[in-house]
N, C-alpha and C positions, 0 to 999 in steps of 0.2 A: 573439465569439470567447469559447470556454470559459475559464472561470477556475475554479482548484482551490484549496481552502484547506484544510490540515491543522490538527488539533488534537489534545489529549490526551497529548501528551508531557509528560515530567517526569523526576525524579529517584526511582528506585525500587531497594530491596536486592536483591541476587541472590536468585532463587526468587520474587520478587514478579510481579505482573501489571499491564498496562496495556491500555487499549482506546484505539486511535487512530482519528479519524475524519477523511474526506475528504469535503468539501462541495463540490459543483460548481454553477456557474451559467452563463448564456449559451450553453449547448449549442444546436447548431443542426443536429446530425445526428440519426439516429433511434435509432442504438445505439453504444454504447462499451464497449470492454474497459478495464477498469481494473487498474492493478498499483501495489504498492507497492516501491519499491527504498530503498536506504540507503547512506549515504557516511560512513565514519569519515575522521578527520583523517588524510590522507597516504595513503590508500587509493582505490582506483577505486570507482565506483558499482556496486552489486550488486544484482541482483534478490532479491526477498524472496517476493512472491506476485502472483498476478493471477487475477482472476474474469471470466467470460464476462458478458455483457449479461443473459443469463437467469438468471445466479447458479448454473447446473447444473454447470459446468466451472470448476475451480479448479486452480492450479498452485502448488507450493511450492518454495523451494530446500532442499536436502537439510539444510542447517543449521537450518532451523527446522519441519520437518516434525514433526508430532505435538505442538508447542507453540505455533504460531501458527495462526489461523484467519482467513480473509478471508471477508466477507459484504457483500450490498448490500441497499439498500432503495430502489429506484429512484422509488418515490413520494415520498421524501425527499431524492432526488439526493445520496445519502449511500454512500458505501463504508467499512466498518469494517475494522479489523485489531485482533483480539484477540491479544494476547501474553502467555503464561503461561509459568512457569518461566524466567523472564528469567536471562541469563547476562552477566556483564562485557562478554563479547565482541559482544553485542547493542547495546553503545553506539555510536550514530552518529546522524546527521540522517536522519528518515525523510520520504521524499518520495513523493507519491502522482502518478499520471499516466494521462491518458487517451487511447485510439486509437479513433478513429472506424471503425466497422465497418459491414458490411451483413450479418453474420451474427450470431445470437444466442448461438452455442455455443462461439465460439473464444476461444482465450487466446493471448499471447505473452509470452514471457520476455525479449525482446530490447529494451533502452532506446531503442535508435534507430529502433523502429518505432511510439514513442508520439508523439502530436501536441502534447499539452498538459502542463504541469508545474505542480505546487505549488511553493511556497517552502520547505516542509519544516518538521518540528517535532523538536525535539531530545529525545532518548531517552538517560538516562545511568542505567546499572546499576552499584550499588557493590558491591563484595565483601565 
């Protein structure tokens, strides 16, 4: 069974940057869509970004477009989320998730379509 571990979270001032990593192991399928989601206290989990297996297609939430960049290195079984120009409203637990797929180019923004989830990493942005 696939396992995902997030890292790279922390405390940063508004306007700063962080790079999150999502390392996977135990995958048994040939291709995976990987997504990043976030959940703040008292709020529902929301989509942040997703990337196709090939890395050629990406999706972003409107709230992070132009500030966050998702990328992947399949040789290292790792997906990254580069977060720039961070705002206090970006404060949340960030989780990565995998969806097994037969295609190399699809993505999905729907949390209920993902098969495996990490436990998350805390990102706190101070004003």
